[in-house]
Structure formats: structure tokens, C-alpha cells
C-alpha positions in Angstrom: 95.2 112.9 118.4 98.4 112.3 120.4 101.5 114.4 119.9 103.3 111.4 118.3 100.4 110.9 115.9 100.4 114.6 114.9 104.1 114.5 114.2 103.8 111.3 112.1 100.9 112.9 110.1 102.9 116.1 109.6 105.9 114.1 108.4 103.8 112.1 106.0 102.2 115.3 104.5 105.7 116.8 104.2 106.8 113.7 102.2 103.8 113.9 100.0 104.4 117.5 99.2 108.1 116.8 98.3 108.7 119.7 95.8 110.9 117.4 93.7 108.3 114.7 93.4 107.2 114.2 89.7 103.7 113.1 88.8 103.8 110.2 86.4 101.4 111.1 83.5 103.0 109.1 80.7 105.2 106.0 80.7 107.0 104.3 77.9 107.2 100.5 78.3 109.4 98.2 76.1 110.8 95.2 77.7 112.4 91.8 77.0 111.8 90.4 80.5 108.0 90.6 80.9 107.9 89.1 84.4 105.1 90.8 86.4 104.6 93.4 83.7 100.9 93.0 83.3 100.2 93.7 87.0 102.7 96.6 87.0 101.1 98.2 84.0 97.6 97.7 85.3 98.5 99.5 88.5 100.1 102.4 86.5 96.8 102.7 84.6 94.9 102.9 87.9 97.0 106.0 88.7 95.8 107.4 85.3 99.1 106.9 83.5 99.1 106.8 79.7 101.2 103.9 78.4 103.3 104.0 75.2 104.7 100.7 74.0 106.3 98.8 71.2 105.9 95.5 69.4 105.7 92.4 71.5 105.3 94.4 74.7 102.3 96.3 73.3 100.7 93.0 72.1 101.2 91.3 75.5 99.7 94.3 77.4 96.7 94.4 75.1 96.1 90.7 75.6 96.1 91.4 79.3 93.3 94.0 78.8 95.5 97.1 79.2 95.1 100.0 76.8 98.4 101.1 75.2 99.4 103.6 72.5 101.8 102.1 69.9 105.1 104.1 69.5 104.5 104.2 65.7 101.2 105.8 66.3 102.6 108.2 68.8 105.6 109.3 66.7 103.8 109.1 63.3 106.7 107.1 62.1 106.6 103.3 61.5 109.0 100.7 63.0 111.5 99.9 60.2 114.4 97.7 59.5 113.0 94.7 61.3 112.5 96.7 64.4 116.0 98.1 64.6 114.6 101.6 64.4 111.4 102.3 66.4 112.2 104.4 69.5 115.1 106.4 68.0 112.8 109.4 67.3 112.8 113.0 68.6 109.3 112.6 70.0 110.6 109.8 72.2 114.0 111.2 73.2 112.8 114.8 73.3 110.1 113.7 75.7 112.6 111.9 77.9 115.4 114.5 77.8 113.5 117.7 78.1 114.0 119.6 81.3 110.7 120.6 82.9 112.2 123.7 84.5 113.8 125.2 81.4 111.7 127.5 79.2 113.6 126.9 76.1 113.1 123.1 76.5 109.4 123.6 77.1 109.1 125.8 74.0 110.9 123.3 71.9 108.5 120.6 73.1 105.5 122.8 72.2 106.9 123.8 68.8 107.5 120.2 67.8 104.5 118.6 69.3 106.6 116.6 71.8 104.9 115.3 75.0 106.8 114.7 78.2 107.6 111.0 79.1 107.8 110.8 82.8 108.7 107.1 83.2 110.6 104.7 81.0 110.3 101.0 81.7 113.0 99.2 79.6 115.2 96.2 79.9 117.5 94.9 77.2 117.9 92.1 74.6 119.3 89.0 76.4 122.7 89.3 74.7 124.8 87.3 77.3 122.2 84.6 77.4 122.3 84.2 73.7 126.1 84.0 73.7 125.9 81.4 76.6 123.6 79.3 74.5 126.3 79.0 71.8 124.5 81.1 69.1 126.4 81.9 66.0 128.2 85.2 65.4 125.4 86.9 63.4 122.7 85.9 65.9 124.7 87.4 68.7 125.3 90.6 66.9 121.6 90.9 66.2 121.0 90.7 69.9 123.0 93.8 70.6 120.3 96.3 71.8 120.6 99.9 70.6 117.3 101.6 71.3 117.1 100.2 74.9 120.4 101.5 76.1 119.8 104.9 74.4 116.5 105.3 76.3 118.0 104.1 79.5 120.9 106.5 79.4 118.7 109.4 78.4 116.3 108.7 81.2 119.1 108.2 83.8 120.7 111.5 82.6 117.4 113.3 83.1 116.5 111.5 86.4 115.7 114.8 88.0 112.4 114.6 86.0 112.2 111.0 84.6 111.8 107.7 86.5 113.8 104.9 84.8 112.9 101.3 85.7 115.1 98.5 84.3 114.4 95.6 86.7 111.1 93.9 87.5 112.3 93.6 91.0 111.8 97.4 91.3 108.2 97.4 90.3 106.8 97.2 93.8 109.3 99.8 95.0 108.1 102.2 92.3 104.4 101.6 92.9 104.8 102.0 96.7 106.5 105.4 96.1 103.7 106.5 93.8 101.0 105.3 96.2 102.7 107.3 99.0 103.0 110.4 96.9 99.7 110.7 95.1 101.0 109.1 91.8 104.4 110.8 91.9 107.9 109.5 92.4 110.5 111.1 94.7 113.9 112.4 93.6 115.6 110.0 96.0 114.0 107.0 94.3 114.7 108.4 90.8 118.3 108.9 91.7 118.7 105.3 93.0 117.0 103.9 89.9 119.2 106.0 87.6 122.3 104.6 89.3 121.0 101.0 88.8 120.2 101.8 85.2 123.6 103.2 84.4 125.3 100.2 86.0 123.1 98.0 83.7 124.1 99.7 80.5 127.8 99.7 81.6 127.6 95.9 82.3 125.8 95.3 79.1 128.3 97.2 77.0 131.2 95.6 78.8 129.8 92.1 78.0 129.4 93.0 74.4 132.9 94.6 74.1 134.5 91.5 75.7 132.7 89.2 73.4 133.6 91.1 70.3 137.2 91.3 71.3 137.3 87.6 71.9 135.9 86.9 68.4 138.8 88.9 66.9 141.6 87.3 68.8 141.2 85.9 72.3 144.9 85.9 72.9 145.3 89.6 72.2 144.9 92.0 75.1 142.8 95.0 73.8 143.8 98.6 74.4 140.8 99.1 76.7 139.2 96.4 78.8 136.1 96.3 81.0 134.8 93.7 83.3 131.2 93.5 84.6 129.0 91.5 86.8 125.4 91.3 87.9 124.7 91.6 91.6 123.7 88.2 93.0 123.9 88.5 96.8 125.2 90.8 99.5 127.2 88.7 102.0 127.2 89.0 105.7 130.8 90.2 105.5 134.0 89.7 103.6 137.1 87.8 104.7 136.7 89.4 108.1 133.6 90.8 109.9 134.7 94.5 109.5 134.8 94.1 105.6 131.7 94.4 103.5 131.3 92.0 100.5 128.9 90.9 97.8 129.0 88.3 95.0 128.4 89.2 91.3 127.7 86.8 88.4 129.7 87.4 85.2 127.2 85.7 83.0 129.6 83.0 81.8 127.4 80.1 83.1 130.6 78.1 84.0 129.5 75.4 86.4 130.6 76.3 89.8 129.8 77.9 93.1 128.3 81.1 91.6 125.9 79.3 89.4 125.2 76.4 91.8 121.9 75.6 93.5 122.1 75.4 97.3 119.9 72.6 98.5 120.3 73.2 102.2 122.5 74.8 104.9 123.4 78.3 106.1 124.2 81.2 103.9 127.5 80.9 102.2 130.2 83.3 103.4 132.9 85.1 101.4 135.5 82.5 102.6 133.1 79.6 101.9 132.6 80.9 98.3 136.3 81.3 97.7 137.2 77.9 99.1 134.4 76.1 97.4 135.4 77.6 94.0 139.0 76.3 94.6 137.8 72.9 95.6 135.5 72.4 92.6 138.0 73.7 90.1 140.6 71.3 91.5 138.4 68.2 91.4 137.3 69.0 87.8 140.9 68.2 86.7 140.2 64.5 87.0 138.3 62.2 84.7 138.0 59.3 87.2 135.9 59.6 90.4 137.8 62.1 92.6 137.3 64.1 95.8 139.1 67.2 97.0 139.0 68.5 100.6 140.0 72.2 100.8 140.8 74.4 103.8 141.7 78.1 103.4 141.9 77.7 99.6 144.5 75.0 99.8 143.9 71.2 99.4 144.4 69.2 102.5 143.5 65.9 100.8 142.8 64.9 97.2 142.3 61.4 95.8 141.0 59.4 92.9 139.1 56.1 93.5 136.9 53.5 91.9 134.0 55.2 93.6 133.4 58.6 95.3 133.4 56.8 98.7 136.8 55.3 98.1 138.2 58.6 96.8 136.8 60.4 99.9 138.4 58.0 102.4 141.8 58.2 100.7 141.6 62.0 100.6 140.6 62.3 104.2 143.6 60.1 105.3 146.1 62.7 104.0 145.3 65.3 106.7 142.2 64.5 108.8 143.0 67.3 111.3 142.9 70.0 108.7 139.9 68.5 107.0 137.8 69.5 110.0 135.6 72.4 108.9 136.7 72.0 105.3 135.1 72.1 101.9 134.3 68.8 100.1 134.1 68.7 96.3 133.2 65.7 94.2 133.3 65.3 90.4 130.6 62.6 90.6 127.1 62.6 92.0 127.0 62.5 95.8 125.6 59.1 96.8 124.2 57.9 100.1 127.3 55.8 101.2 129.7 58.8 100.5 127.3 61.2 102.3 127.2 59.0 105.4 131.0 58.9 105.5 131.3 62.7 105.0 129.0 63.7 107.8 131.1 61.8 110.3 133.5 64.8 110.2 132.4 68.4 110.5 132.4 70.1 107.1 131.3 73.5 105.9 130.2 72.8 102.3 129.7 69.8 100.0 129.6 70.6 96.3 128.9 68.1 93.5 127.5 68.0 90.0 124.3 66.3 91.4 123.1 64.6 94.6 121.1 61.4 94.8 117.8 61.6 96.7 118.8 59.3 99.5 122.0 61.3 100.0 120.0 64.4 100.5 118.1 62.7 103.3 121.5 61.8 104.9 122.9 65.3 104.7 119.6 66.8 106.2 120.7 65.4 109.5 123.4 68.2 109.5 121.1 71.1 108.8 123.8 73.8 108.8 125.9 71.9 106.3 125.7 73.7 102.9 124.9 71.3 100.0 125.4 72.6 96.5 124.8 71.1 93.1 126.1 72.5 89.8 124.5 70.3 87.2 127.8 69.7 85.4 131.6 70.0 85.8 133.6 72.9 84.5 136.1 72.3 81.7 139.6 72.9 83.2 141.0 73.5 79.7 138.3 76.0 78.7 139.7 79.5 77.9 138.9 82.2 80.4 140.7 85.2 82.0 141.4 86.0 85.6 141.4 89.5 87.0 143.1 90.7 90.2 142.9 94.2 91.5 145.9 96.2 92.4 146.3 99.7 93.8 145.7 101.8 90.7 145.0 99.0 88.3 144.2 95.5 87.3 146.3 92.4 86.6 144.7 90.3 83.8 145.9 86.9 82.7 144.7 83.7 81.1 143.5 81.0 83.5 146.0 78.2 84.0 144.5 75.6 81.8 147.9 73.9 81.2 147.9 70.1 81.6 150.8 67.6 81.3 150.5 64.1 79.9 153.1 61.3 79.9 154.2 62.2 76.4 155.3 65.7 77.7 157.7 64.3 80.4 161.4 64.1 80.1 163.2 61.5 82.2 166.5 63.0 83.3 167.8 60.4 85.9 169.5 57.1 85.5 166.5 55.3 86.8 163.2 55.6 84.9 160.0 55.8 86.9 157.8 52.7 87.2 154.3 52.7 85.7 152.8 53.3 89.1 155.2 56.1 89.9 154.5 57.7 86.6 150.7 57.6 87.2 151.1 59.0 90.7 153.5 61.8 89.5 151.0 63.0 86.9 148.3 63.0 89.6 150.5 64.9 92.1 151.5 67.5 89.5 147.9 68.1 88.7 147.1 68.7 92.3 150.2 70.9 92.8 148.7 73.3 90.2 146.0 74.1 92.8 148.2 74.5 95.8 149.6 77.9 96.7 153.2 78.4 95.9 155.7 77.2 97.0 153.8 73.9 96.5 155.0 70.4 97.3 152.7 67.4 97.0 153.5 63.9 98.0 151.2 61.2 96.4 150.8 57.4 96.5 148.1 55.3 95.0 146.4 58.3 93.3 146.0 60.0 96.6 147.8 62.9 98.3 149.7 61.8 101.4 151.4 65.1 102.2 150.9 68.7 101.1 153.1 71.7 101.7 151.6 75.1 100.7 152.4 78.7 100.6 155.9 78.7 102.2 158.6 81.2 101.3 161.1 78.4 100.9 160.5 75.3 98.8 162.5 73.2 101.2 160.2 74.3 104.1 157.2 73.2 102.0 158.8 69.9 101.5 159.5 69.3 105.2 156.1 70.6 106.3 154.3 68.2 103.9 156.4 65.3 105.2 155.7 66.3 108.8 151.9 66.5 108.1 152.2 63.0 106.5 153.9 61.6 109.6 151.1 63.1 111.8 148.4 61.6 109.6 150.1 58.2 109.8 150.2 58.3 113.5 146.6 59.4 113.7 145.7 56.4 111.5 147.8 54.0 113.7 150.3 53.2 110.9 153.8 52.1 111.7 155.4 54.1 108.9 154.9 57.6 107.4 152.5 57.9 104.5 155.3 59.4 102.3 157.4 56.2 102.3 157.3 54.9 98.8 155.5 58.0 97.5 156.2 60.4 94.6 156.7 64.1 95.1 155.6 67.0 92.8 156.9 70.5 92.9 155.0 73.3 91.2 158.3 75.0 90.1 161.9 73.9 89.9 164.0 73.1 92.9 166.6 75.9 93.1 168.9 73.8 95.2 169.2 70.1 95.9 168.1 70.6 99.6 164.4 70.4 98.8 164.8 67.3 96.7 167.0 65.6 99.4 164.3 66.5 102.1 161.8 64.6 99.9 164.1 61.6 99.6 164.6 61.6 103.4 160.8 61.5 103.7 160.7 58.3 101.7 159.8 59.7 98.2 161.1 57.5 95.3 160.3 59.7 92.3 160.1 63.4 91.6 158.2 65.4 89.0 159.1 69.1 88.6 159.3 71.7 85.8 163.1 72.0 85.6 164.8 75.1 84.4 167.0 75.9 87.4 170.6 76.9 86.7 171.5 74.1 89.1 169.5 71.4 87.3 172.6 69.3 86.8 173.3 69.4 90.6 169.7 68.4 91.3 169.8 65.6 88.8 173.0 64.3 90.3 171.5 64.4 93.8 168.5 62.4 92.5 170.8 59.8 91.0 172.8 59.6 94.2 169.6 58.7 96.1 168.3 56.4 93.4 165.3 58.6 92.6 163.6 58.7 89.3 163.0 62.2 88.1 161.0 63.7 85.2 160.8 67.3 84.0 157.6 68.8 82.7 158.8 72.0 81.2 155.7 73.7 82.6 155.4 75.3 86.0 152.2 76.1 88.0 152.8 79.1 90.3 149.6 80.0 92.2 149.7 83.1 94.3 
């Protein structure tokens, strides 16, 4: 035997003789998710493990030909209260919590006829899934697991001696450890599994607490709040390569990038996910066929059309330079004609509620292009909360579900808007809601023609949007700027007339803005002097 082989064998034997490895002699199995359980239990039995089980789990294992001991037979106490009380018994929790290295614990086990339980395989009632399905209050309450979390926490607390398994994805990991250590598990694995288990119960309890609080009064902010998520994917990196990142699902089932199905393309990056979410939430604002093109979380083109193809062409005209490498979101199924047009320009992601089969074939020609389907559109008015982390705390607010209709508008100028101006203003204001402040949106014919985003001065946003519109017109070979004859929307009030006058200089004929400035009278007078129509919404849409 070579020196290297001898060293490898010695290392292997040292691992097997790990003094903290615990031989698995008895396992308690009680699961809701029975995926792969029969194979897992069969392999435990091959290691000589006695299996305790409950209710449906025991029935399933027996049908698979695996011998189990019912918990009721083990404890000598029947399951009662419709199964609410079955594992909450000293013979169960004593067997889990007893320290194997403490004489007093061992004596208590012997005096009370308590056998050690070396492994607990438990997952929980599908509470979040039941809520997402729209079950009534009583049904949701009945799906709050009690015995499961108690056993998980007990096992995790005593992970020095007990292996806690809460996820079918860990079955192979556990079996491999046992095979490598003569039927025992190592402390390193037990510690890792305990961390996963405690995160599971924390997430589970957080979901329940949030749901109950929402049933009481969703507009009330509770004294304590918790937010949770289930790991979905570790990303290549965050916003920048030196940052680590992952994505977690919150269980809400809201149609969007987190719950979408990726049909093709490269792995989505942190920035892809952020931008795609922004694009899809924006395009969901519209009832008619609409397309949004997003770059760096800001729209560079949004339009409605009679068809997705028409909407895409109008959206692209707004800023074709910025659209390069952008995110394309549709609120209608992606069809072949639209797909053929989209792939003419390099894009990172296309997201739509569905994709027609012949459109999939078109997109396949761009194998790196990510193509996502969501199955439905999110409701922009649905109540939800947004969380942002700060140093030392969290900012929590309701999502901006505010929408303005024609009945909400107040005309404040001598000239009233035309029917077309009114339609374009409502469209532009809805887009402005999704543009980083200070936001200025020029629109004409239900399409953006200039967008200014994220500037420290509103007048700068106004001028930048007009400049971009001029560039787009020149690129399209037009004789006049796209903003001529357009309307302009501002996400917040104009603090001075200069921003409004810059919009008028760019060719805008009508203005929609929240109002509320101490200089509103000056701004209205400036609009009248230029012959502009102006309406106030009374609602602003800051987006930071």
C-alpha cells in the first residue's frame, strides 16, 4: 500500500471512530411531506433502526412493507382530540431531550421506562399552502402544527445526541453519513441539521404570526413583527461580484419572478431578479395589452397597444439605446410575432403570464435569453407589505397600491384637457409610480416618449427626459422630438414653476401631478400662461 493510500485509510478510520458520532438505534418518523420516505425508512431499517411512527405516516410505511411501532403502542397512551395530542408525551420528549452523558438523565429514563430516540424525522402541517389556497379561518387554524415544532425544537436543542431531519432533500446526506460511520451520524452533520430545523420552526411561526395579525387588523402594525422566507436558490453573487446573495420565497404565491417557471436561458442574477420584478409589477398596472422595458429597475419604455407586438414597438421607440440588455415584461401571452421582434434587440429576460409554443421556438434561437412564465398576473391593488433593512432595524410599509381614475382628477387651469390628453395623463401617471424619484414621464398615444428618473432635482428629471426623447426621435429619423404634443406626469408636486416650464419647452401640452406645493398658485399661473391643461391627483408616488 502506498503512503497516500495508508494516509487515506487512516483518515477514514479516524472519521469512523469520531467520538461524538451517535449510533442511530431508534427513529421517530411523522411527516406531512412523504416524498422519498419509503426508501429512506427502508434504508434505516437496513441499519437495524427501530422506527416509531404516527397515523398516516405509519400506515404509509406499513403499506410499503416497513415494520413500524405506533406511537400509541410505544407510549401506552392513545392519540386523542382528533390527533391534536399524540406525540406530546414524556416517553417521546424524554427520549429526545435526555442527555446521554448525564447520570441523572439516564436514571430518570430507567425509572420511567423511557427509551432513547436518536433520530427524529418530522416536517410540518402545510399551513402556508392552506392559507394560499384561500381556506377559511377555522381550517387555517386547524393546520397550525403543535407537536411537530415541539419535537423539532427538542431535537435541535439536544443535537449533541439527536439527529433532526426536517427536509426530504437531506435524506441522502443523512444516509451517506450513516454509511460512512457504521450506522452513526457525526456531530458536524447533526449541528447543521439542527440549524436548518430551527430556521424551519422560526419561519413557520413567523408565517402563522403574520397571518393571525392580518386577520385581526391588517392596517395595524403589531408590537412585534417577524418576516420569513424559504431558501430557493443561492445566486452567483449579489449586485456586485464581491457580494454574496440568495433568493428566498415568502410563501405568498404572488405571480412574479420568484414563483415563475424559467423555460430557458442562463441562471438569473441578483440584478436580473430585481429588474424583472420591477418590470412585471409595472406591466400589471394595465388592463389592455402592455409591454414594459426595464433597465436598472427603471422603465426605459412602456406602452399599451391593441396587440403585444404593437405595444412592444411603441415601448421600444421611447429609448432604444437604453433598451439594449433590458428586461421585457408583457401582461399578455408572448406570441410568435412579438417574440420575433423582441429578439432583434439584445435582452436579458422576457417575462409573461404564458408563452405560445411557436414563440418558444423563436426564443430558442437566443439560448442565453431567459424566458419566464408566471401563469397569471399579480393584482397591483392587492394588499401586501414591503420591508427594507436599515442599520439596526427595518422599515415596513404597505405596498403602493394607489391608483387614480378620471373621477379623482381636479382640473386647475383655464384650459381643460382633451379626451386624448386625459387618457395619456392617466397612463403616464401610472408609469411614474414605477419610476425612481424624482420621476418625470412624457407620454403620447398611450406610450412613454421620455422618462427622467432618480434625479435630485425635478427640473433635471424633466430636462433629461426631454433630451432622451430628442435622441430617440433622431434615432428613428423623425423631424421633431417625441415630446411635442405629449403630456407629462410628475410623481410629486412641482416645487417651482421651472420644471413645468421645461416640460412646456419640450412640447408638452398637458400636465398631471399631485399638487400640494406652497407655490401651487404660481405653478398654475405658469401653466395658464403657456396654455397648458393641468390636473391634480392629490396622490403622490415617491419610489426610492
